[in-house]
MARZA-577850 format. One line per 4 residues: number of its first residue (from 1); their letters; for each residue y, x, z of N, C-alpha, C, CB. Coordinates in steps of 0.1 Angstrom, whole numbers, plus 5000, padded with zeros to 4 digits. Glycine has a CB too. Layout:
! MARZA-577850
NUM> a> Y,X,Z,Y,X,Z,Y,X,Z,Y,X,Z ~ ...
END
This chain:
! MARZA-577850
1> xxxx> 2684,4446,8505,2671,4441,8509,2668,4428,8502,2671,4439,8525 ~ 2656,4427,8498,2652,4415,8491,2651,4403,8500,2638,4417,8484 ~ 2654,4391,8495,2654,4379,8503,2639,4376,8507,2660,4367,8496 ~ 2636,4371,8519,2623,4368,8523,2617,4357,8514,2622,4364,8537
5> xxxx> 2604,4359,8510,2597,4348,8502,2591,4338,8512,2586,4355,8493 ~ 2586,4328,8506,2580,4317,8514,2568,4323,8523,2575,4306,8505 ~ 2561,4332,8517,2550,4338,8524,2554,4347,8536,2541,4347,8515 ~ 2567,4352,8535,2572,4360,8546,2577,4352,8558,2583,4369,8541
9> xxxx> 2579,4339,8556,2585,4331,8567,2575,4326,8576,2593,4319,8561 ~ 2579,4325,8589,2569,4319,8599,2566,4305,8595,2575,4319,8613 ~ 2553,4301,8596,2549,4288,8592,2554,4278,8602,2533,4287,8592 ~ 2560,4267,8596,2566,4257,8604,2556,4245,8605,2579,4252,8598
13> xxxx> 2557,4236,8615,2548,4225,8617,2546,4217,8604,2552,4217,8628 ~ 2558,4215,8597,2557,4206,8585,2549,4213,8574,2571,4203,8580 ~ 2547,4226,8575,2539,4233,8565,2524,4233,8567,2543,4248,8564 ~ 2520,4228,8579,2506,4228,8583,2499,4217,8576,2504,4228,8598
17> xxxx> 2487,4219,8571,2479,4208,8565,2474,4199,8576,2467,4214,8557 ~ 2473,4186,8572,2468,4176,8582,2454,4179,8586,2470,4162,8577 ~ 2450,4175,8598,2436,4176,8602,2428,4166,8594,2434,4174,8617 ~ 2415,4170,8591,2406,4161,8584,2393,4162,8592,2404,4164,8569
21> xxxx> 2386,4151,8593,2372,4151,8600,2363,4161,8592,2366,4137,8600 ~ 2356,4169,8600,2347,4179,8594,2353,4193,8591,2342,4174,8581 ~ 2367,4194,8593,2373,4207,8592,2366,4217,8601,2388,4207,8595 ~ 2364,4229,8597,2358,4240,8606,2370,4249,8609,2347,4248,8598
25> xxxx> 2373,4249,8622,2385,4257,8626,2383,4264,8640,2397,4247,8628 ~ 2391,4274,8642,2391,4280,8656,2400,4272,8664,2394,4295,8656 ~ 2400,4274,8677,2408,4266,8686,2423,4268,8684,2405,4270,8701 ~ 2428,4280,8683,2443,4281,8681,2448,4274,8668,2447,4296,8680
29> xxxx> 2440,4275,8657,2444,4268,8645,2444,4253,8646,2435,4273,8633 ~ 2433,4249,8652,2432,4234,8655,2443,4229,8664,2418,4231,8662 ~ 2447,4237,8674,2457,4233,8683,2471,4231,8676,2458,4243,8695 ~ 2474,4241,8668,2487,4241,8661,2487,4229,8651,2489,4254,8653
33> xxxx> 2476,4227,8644,2476,4216,8634,2476,4202,8641,2464,4217,8625 ~ 2469,4201,8653,2469,4189,8660,2483,4185,8665,2459,4190,8672 ~ 2490,4195,8670,2504,4193,8675,2513,4188,8664,2509,4205,8682 ~ 2510,4191,8652,2518,4187,8641,2515,4173,8635,2518,4197,8630
37> xxxx> 2504,4168,8640,2499,4155,8635,2507,4143,8642,2484,4152,8638 ~ 2507,4131,8636,2514,4120,8642,2510,4118,8656,2512,4107,8634 ~ 2519,4112,8665,2516,4111,8679,2504,4102,8682,2528,4105,8686 ~ 2501,4093,8674,2490,4083,8676,2476,4089,8672,2492,4070,8670
41> xxxx> 2476,4100,8665,2464,4106,8661,2456,4112,8672,2466,4117,8650 ~ 2443,4110,8672,2434,4116,8682,2424,4124,8675,2427,4105,8691 ~ 2422,4137,8679,2413,4146,8673,2407,4155,8684,2420,4154,8662 ~ 2395,4160,8681,2388,4169,8690,2382,4180,8682,2378,4161,8699
45> xxxx> 2381,4191,8689,2374,4203,8683,2361,4205,8691,2383,4216,8682 ~ 2350,4203,8685,2337,4204,8692,2328,4214,8684,2330,4190,8693 ~ 2324,4225,8690,2316,4235,8683,2323,4239,8670,2302,4230,8681 ~ 2336,4240,8670,2343,4245,8658,2345,4235,8647,2336,4257,8653
49> xxxx> 2342,4222,8650,2343,4212,8639,2352,4201,8644,2329,4206,8636 ~ 2361,4196,8636,2370,4186,8639,2364,4172,8638,2383,4187,8630 ~ 2366,4164,8649,2361,4150,8650,2374,4142,8652,2350,4148,8661 ~ 2374,4131,8645,2386,4121,8647,2380,4107,8649,2395,4122,8634
53> xxxx> 2380,4103,8662,2373,4091,8665,2379,4079,8658,2373,4088,8680 ~ 2371,4069,8656,2375,4056,8650,2383,4048,8660,2363,4048,8644 ~ 2390,4037,8656,2397,4029,8666,2387,4023,8676,2404,4017,8659 ~ 2392,4021,8688,2384,4016,8699,2383,4001,8700,2389,4022,8713
57> xxxx> 2371,3996,8703,2368,3982,8704,2368,3978,8718,2355,3978,8697 ~ 2367,3965,8720,2368,3959,8734,2358,3965,8744,2365,3944,8733 ~ 2345,3967,8740,2336,3972,8751,2341,3986,8756,2322,3974,8745 ~ 2346,3994,8747,2351,4007,8752,2364,4005,8760,2354,4017,8740
61> xxxx> 2373,3997,8755,2386,3994,8762,2385,3988,8775,2394,3986,8753 ~ 2374,3980,8778,2372,3974,8791,2364,3982,8800,2366,3960,8789 ~ 2356,3991,8795,2347,3999,8804,2355,4011,8808,2335,4003,8796 ~ 2363,4017,8800,2371,4029,8803,2379,4028,8816,2380,4033,8792
65> xxxx> 2386,4017,8819,2393,4016,8831,2384,4015,8843,2402,4003,8831 ~ 2372,4009,8842,2363,4009,8853,2359,4023,8857,2350,4001,8849 ~ 2356,4032,8847,2353,4046,8849,2364,4053,8856,2349,4053,8836 ~ 2376,4052,8851,2387,4059,8857,2390,4054,8871,2400,4057,8848
69> xxxx> 2389,4041,8873,2392,4035,8886,2382,4040,8897,2391,4020,8886 ~ 2369,4042,8893,2359,4047,8902,2363,4062,8905,2345,4047,8895 ~ 2367,4069,8896,2371,4083,8898,2383,4084,8907,2373,4091,8885 ~ 2393,4076,8904,2405,4076,8912,2403,4073,8927,2416,4066,8906
73> xxxx> 2394,4063,8929,2392,4060,8943,2385,4072,8950,2382,4047,8944 ~ 2376,4079,8943,2370,4091,8949,2380,4101,8952,2359,4096,8940 ~ 2389,4103,8942,2400,4113,8944,2409,4110,8956,2408,4114,8931 ~ 2412,4098,8958,2420,4094,8969,2414,4098,8982,2423,4079,8969
77> xxxx> 2401,4098,8983,2394,4101,8996,2390,4116,8997,2382,4093,8998 ~ 2394,4124,8986,2389,4138,8985,2400,4147,8982,2377,4139,8975 ~ 2408,4152,8992,2419,4161,8989,2414,4173,8982,2426,4164,9002 ~ 2423,4178,8972,2419,4190,8965,2413,4187,8951,2410,4198,8973
81> xxxx> 2411,4174,8948,2406,4170,8935,2416,4163,8927,2393,4160,8937 ~ 2414,4161,8914,2423,4154,8905,2414,4148,8894,2433,4164,8898 ~ 2419,4136,8889,2413,4129,8878,2420,4132,8865,2413,4114,8881 ~ 2413,4133,8854,2419,4135,8841,2415,4123,8833,2415,4148,8834
85> xxxx> 2424,4118,8825,2422,4106,8816,2427,4109,8802,2429,4094,8822 ~ 2418,4111,8793,2421,4114,8779,2430,4126,8777,2428,4102,8773 ~ 2428,4136,8785,2437,4148,8784,2430,4158,8775,2439,4154,8798 ~ 2439,4165,8767,2434,4176,8759,2430,4188,8768,2445,4181,8749
89> xxxx> 2418,4194,8766,2413,4205,8774,2409,4216,8765,2401,4200,8783 ~ 2415,4228,8767,2412,4240,8760,2400,4247,8767,2424,4249,8758 ~ 2388,4246,8761,2377,4251,8768,2370,4264,8762,2366,4240,8768 ~ 2375,4268,8750,2369,4280,8744,2375,4282,8730,2354,4279,8744
93> xxxx> 2370,4293,8724,2375,4297,8711,2372,4286,8700,2369,4310,8707 ~ 2362,4277,8702,2359,4267,8693,2358,4253,8699,2346,4270,8686 ~ 2365,4252,8710,2364,4239,8718,2377,4234,8723,2354,4241,8729 ~ 2381,4223,8719,2393,4216,8725,2391,4201,8725,2406,4220,8717
97> xxxx> 2382,4196,8734,2380,4182,8734,2390,4174,8741,2366,4179,8741 ~ 2389,4161,8740,2398,4151,8747,2389,4140,8754,2409,4145,8737 ~ 2382,4144,8764,2372,4135,8770,2379,4122,8776,2364,4142,8781 ~ 2371,4112,8777,2376,4099,8782,2380,4101,8797,2365,4088,8781
101> xxxx> 2373,4108,8805,2377,4110,8819,2370,4123,8825,2372,4098,8827 ~ 2375,4126,8836,2369,4138,8843,2374,4139,8857,2372,4150,8835 ~ 2368,4147,8865,2371,4150,8879,2371,4165,8880,2362,4142,8889 ~ 2381,4171,8886,2381,4185,8888,2386,4189,8902,2390,4192,8877
105> xxxx> 2383,4201,8905,2389,4207,8917,2402,4214,8913,2379,4218,8924 ~ 2412,4212,8920,2425,4218,8917,2424,4233,8918,2436,4213,8927 ~ 2431,4240,8909,2430,4255,8909,2434,4261,8922,2439,4260,8898 ~ 2443,4256,8929,2447,4261,8942,2436,4259,8953,2460,4256,8947
109> xxxx> 2426,4251,8950,2415,4249,8959,2402,4256,8954,2412,4234,8960 ~ 2404,4264,8944,2393,4272,8938,2386,4266,8926,2383,4274,8949 ~ 2393,4257,8919,2386,4250,8908,2385,4259,8896,2394,4238,8904 ~ 2379,4255,8886,2376,4262,8874,2387,4262,8863,2363,4258,8868
113> xxxx> 2397,4253,8865,2407,4251,8855,2421,4256,8859,2407,4237,8850 ~ 2430,4257,8850,2444,4259,8853,2452,4253,8842,2447,4274,8855 ~ 2465,4252,8844,2474,4247,8833,2481,4259,8827,2485,4237,8839 ~ 2482,4259,8813,2489,4269,8807,2504,4266,8807,2484,4271,8792
117> xxxx> 2512,4275,8800,2526,4273,8800,2531,4260,8793,2533,4285,8793 ~ 2522,4254,8785,2526,4241,8779,2520,4229,8786,2521,4241,8764 ~ 2514,4232,8798,2508,4222,8807,2495,4216,8801,2518,4211,8809 ~ 2488,4223,8793,2475,4219,8788,2465,4224,8799,2472,4224,8774
121> xxxx> 2454,4217,8801,2443,4221,8809,2435,4232,8802,2434,4209,8814 ~ 2433,4243,8808,2425,4254,8803,2413,4256,8812,2433,4267,8801 ~ 2401,4257,8806,2389,4259,8814,2380,4247,8814,2392,4263,8828 ~ 2369,4247,8822,2359,4237,8822,2361,4228,8835,2345,4242,8821
125> xxxx> 2365,4216,8834,2365,4207,8846,2351,4206,8852,2371,4193,8843 ~ 2351,4204,8865,2337,4204,8871,2329,4192,8866,2339,4203,8886 ~ 2335,4180,8863,2328,4168,8858,2336,4162,8847,2326,4158,8870 ~ 2329,4159,8836,2335,4152,8825,2327,4140,8822,2336,4161,8812
129> xxxx> 2333,4129,8816,2326,4117,8813,2331,4111,8800,2329,4107,8824 ~ 2322,4105,8792,2325,4099,8780,2320,4085,8780,2320,4107,8768 ~ 2328,4075,8774,2324,4062,8772,2320,4061,8757,2335,4051,8775 ~ 2307,4059,8754,2302,4061,8741,2297,4048,8735,2291,4071,8741
133> xxxx> 2301,4046,8722,2296,4035,8714,2292,4041,8701,2306,4023,8713 ~ 2301,4041,8691,2297,4047,8678,2296,4062,8679,2308,4043,8668 ~ 2302,4068,8690,2302,4083,8691,2290,4088,8700,2315,4087,8698 ~ 2280,4079,8703,2270,4083,8712,2262,4096,8708,2260,4072,8714
137> xxxx> 2259,4097,8695,2251,4108,8690,2259,4121,8692,2248,4107,8675 ~ 2272,4121,8689,2280,4133,8691,2281,4136,8706,2294,4131,8686 ~ 2284,4126,8714,2285,4128,8729,2273,4133,8735,2290,4115,8736 ~ 2261,4129,8731,2249,4133,8737,2243,4146,8732,2238,4122,8735
141> xxxx> 2249,4151,8721,2243,4163,8715,2254,4174,8713,2237,4160,8701 ~ 2263,4172,8703,2273,4183,8701,2282,4185,8714,2282,4179,8689 ~ 2287,4174,8719,2296,4175,8731,2288,4181,8743,2302,4162,8735 ~ 2276,4176,8744,2268,4181,8756,2266,4196,8755,2254,4174,8756
145> xxxx> 2263,4201,8743,2261,4216,8741,2275,4223,8744,2256,4219,8727 ~ 2286,4217,8739,2299,4223,8741,2302,4224,8755,2309,4215,8733 ~ 2300,4213,8763,2304,4212,8777,2294,4222,8785,2303,4198,8782 ~ 2282,4222,8781,2272,4230,8788,2276,4245,8786,2258,4228,8782
149> xxxx> 2280,4249,8774,2284,4263,8771,2296,4267,8778,2286,4264,8756 ~ 2306,4257,8780,2319,4260,8786,2317,4262,8802,2329,4250,8783 ~ 2307,4256,8808,2305,4257,8822,2308,4245,8830,2314,4268,8827 ~ 2309,4233,8823,2311,4221,8831,2298,4219,8840,2312,4208,8821
153> xxxx> 2300,4214,8852,2289,4213,8861,2282,4200,8860,2295,4214,8875 ~ 2288,4189,8857,2282,4176,8855,2288,4169,8843,2282,4168,8868 ~ 2280,4161,8836,2285,4154,8824,2279,4140,8824,2282,4162,8811 ~ 2287,4130,8824,2283,4116,8825,2286,4109,8812,2290,4109,8837
157> xxxx> 2276,4103,8806,2278,4096,8793,2274,4081,8795,2269,4102,8782 ~ 2284,4072,8793,2281,4058,8793,2277,4053,8779,2293,4050,8799 ~ 2265,4051,8777,2260,4047,8763,2260,4032,8762,2245,4053,8760 ~ 2271,4027,8757,2273,4012,8758,2263,4004,8749,2287,4009,8753
161> xxxx> 2260,4009,8737,2251,4001,8729,2237,4001,8734,2251,4008,8715 ~ 2233,4010,8743,2220,4010,8748,2220,4005,8763,2214,4024,8747 ~ 2232,4002,8768,2233,3997,8782,2227,4007,8792,2227,3983,8783 ~ 2230,4019,8791,2224,4029,8800,2235,4040,8802,2211,4035,8794
165> xxxx> 2232,4048,8813,2240,4059,8816,2232,4072,8817,2248,4057,8830 ~ 2237,4082,8811,2230,4095,8811,2239,4105,8819,2227,4101,8797 ~ 2233,4111,8830,2241,4120,8839,2234,4133,8838,2242,4114,8853 ~ 2241,4143,8832,2236,4157,8831,2242,4165,8843,2240,4163,8818
169> xxxx> 2233,4173,8849,2238,4183,8859,2233,4197,8855,2232,4179,8873 ~ 2241,4207,8860,2238,4220,8856,2227,4226,8864,2251,4229,8857 ~ 2217,4232,8858,2207,4240,8864,2208,4254,8858,2192,4234,8862 ~ 2213,4264,8866,2216,4277,8861,2226,4275,8849,2203,4284,8856
173> xxxx> 2222,4278,8837,2231,4278,8826,2229,4266,8817,2230,4290,8817 ~ 2220,4257,8820,2217,4246,8812,2218,4232,8819,2203,4247,8806 ~ 2221,4222,8811,2221,4208,8816,2207,4202,8816,2230,4199,8807 ~ 2204,4195,8827,2192,4187,8827,2197,4173,8831,2182,4192,8838
177> xxxx> 2189,4163,8827,2193,4149,8831,2189,4146,8845,2186,4139,8821 ~ 2198,4140,8852,2196,4136,8866,2191,4122,8867,2209,4138,8875 ~ 2181,4120,8875,2176,4106,8877,2183,4100,8889,2161,4106,8879 ~ 2184,4086,8888,2190,4079,8900,2180,4080,8912,2194,4065,8896
181> xxxx> 2185,4077,8923,2176,4076,8935,2167,4064,8934,2184,4075,8948 ~ 2158,4063,8944,2149,4051,8944,2156,4038,8944,2139,4052,8956 ~ 2168,4038,8949,2176,4025,8950,2184,4023,8937,2185,4026,8962 ~ 2182,4031,8927,2190,4030,8915,2203,4035,8915,2190,4015,8911
185> xxxx> 2207,4042,8925,2221,4048,8927,2221,4062,8922,2226,4046,8941 ~ 2230,4066,8914,2233,4080,8910,2241,4086,8921,2239,4081,8896 ~ 2238,4099,8924,2246,4106,8934,2249,4120,8929,2238,4107,8948 ~ 2262,4122,8927,2266,4135,8922,2261,4147,8930,2281,4136,8920
189> xxxx> 2256,4157,8924,2251,4169,8932,2263,4178,8935,2241,4176,8924 ~ 2273,4178,8927,2285,4187,8930,2295,4180,8939,2291,4192,8917 ~ 2300,4168,8934,2310,4161,8942,2303,4152,8952,2319,4152,8932 ~ 2300,4157,8963,2293,4149,8973,2300,4136,8977,2291,4158,8986
193> xxxx> 2292,4126,8977,2297,4112,8980,2302,4105,8968,2309,4114,8989 ~ 2301,4111,8956,2304,4103,8944,2292,4096,8939,2309,4113,8933 ~ 2290,4084,8944,2279,4075,8942,2282,4065,8931,2274,4069,8955 ~ 2272,4061,8923,2275,4052,8912,2263,4043,8910,2277,4060,8899
197> xxxx> 2266,4030,8910,2257,4019,8906,2259,4018,8891,2259,4005,8914 ~ 2251,4024,8883,2253,4025,8869,2254,4011,8862,2243,4033,8862 ~ 2244,4002,8866,2244,3989,8859,2256,3981,8863,2231,3982,8863 ~ 2261,3982,8875,2273,3975,8879,2285,3980,8871,2276,3977,8894
201> xxxx> 2286,3993,8868,2297,3998,8860,2296,3993,8846,2297,4013,8860 ~ 2284,3993,8840,2282,3989,8827,2285,3974,8825,2268,3991,8822 ~ 2283,3966,8835,2286,3952,8834,2300,3949,8840,2276,3943,8842 ~ 2307,3960,8843,2321,3959,8848,2323,3951,8860,2330,3953,8837
205> xxxx> 2313,3953,8869,2313,3946,8882,2320,3956,8892,2299,3943,8887 ~ 2334,3955,8892,2342,3965,8899,2339,3964,8914,2356,3962,8897 ~ 2337,3952,8920,2335,3951,8934,2322,3959,8939,2334,3936,8938 ~ 2312,3957,8931,2299,3964,8935,2300,3979,8933,2287,3959,8926
209> xxxx> 2307,3983,8922,2309,3998,8919,2316,4004,8931,2317,4000,8906 ~ 2327,3998,8936,2335,4003,8946,2328,4002,8960,2348,3997,8947 ~ 2320,3992,8962,2313,3991,8975,2302,4002,8976,2306,3977,8975 ~ 2296,4005,8965,2286,4016,8965,2293,4029,8967,2277,4016,8952
213> xxxx> 2304,4031,8960,2312,4044,8962,2317,4045,8976,2324,4044,8953 ~ 2321,4034,8983,2325,4035,8997,2314,4040,9006,2331,4022,9002 ~ 2302,4036,9003,2290,4041,9010,2289,4056,9009,2277,4034,9006 ~ 2291,4061,8997,2291,4076,8995,2302,4083,9002,2292,4079,8980
217> xxxx> 2314,4076,9002,2325,4083,9009,2324,4083,9024,2338,4075,9005 ~ 2315,4074,9029,2313,4073,9044,2302,4082,9048,2310,4059,9048 ~ 2295,4089,9038,2284,4097,9041,2288,4111,9048,2276,4100,9029 ~ 2279,4117,9055,2281,4130,9061,2283,4140,9051,2270,4134,9071
221> xxxx> 2276,4139,9039,2277,4149,9029,2292,4149,9023,2268,4145,9017 ~ 2298,4137,9022,2312,4137,9017,2321,4144,9027,2316,4123,9014 ~ 2319,4141,9040,2328,4147,9050,2327,4162,9050,2324,4142,9064 ~ 2315,4167,9048,2312,4182,9048,2319,4188,9035,2298,4185,9048
225> xxxx> 2318,4180,9024,2324,4185,9012,2339,4186,9013,2321,4176,9000 ~ 2345,4176,9019,2360,4176,9021,2364,4187,9030,2365,4162,9027 ~ 2356,4190,9040,2359,4201,9049,2358,4214,9042,2350,4201,9061 ~ 2350,4215,9032,2349,4228,9025,2360,4231,9015,2335,4228,9017
229> xxxx> 2368,4220,9012,2379,4222,9002,2392,4226,9009,2381,4209,8994 ~ 2395,4238,9008,2407,4243,9015,2415,4251,9004,2403,4252,9027 ~ 2429,4250,9005,2437,4258,8996,2434,4273,8997,2452,4256,8999 ~ 2434,4280,8986,2431,4294,8986,2443,4302,8987,2423,4298,8973
END
């Protein structure tokens, strides 16, 4: 029997070419090549195209914890939910993003996601959020379409350079932009009681952000939502 040639051998991680911004790949190919990249590398697959974000600056680094803290406080008061922070999410044949944050219903409570055998999240979390500076155009367009297509129910974008927040909610199969209430407060349509003073978050006024959230958590709508979340 002839000795196996290089082409006959299973491809090893060291044989995989490095990811490059703009590569057009399917999700399995992207995933294999991403796993072979250096640990500090961050890459995302959006609509079949590889994006590799630039290093993060202070506005992103100081706003991101405010976003995650807001979500964690909601999660603490809402059994059956979980917060994700910079987790890789396999959402489709051409989609493997790594969003800044998110909130999901646990699978045992009827959520849309599950963990695969390698502990990656598979499916569309109910809410995703991005802190956007140089990536705003991608987050508001390519990612919005990708998340919309995958079935994400709500999508929050903190557009730092414009000092504004855009909150998309699902209407049938499409995202529409949600307006804040007359008092300037955003109120999630899916996660009842998830209230947000957008300007307070953008100026990193943690006390005001959490005070407004506590009002949402004290609402009848939140109590009803919690009562509806039961293990399946």
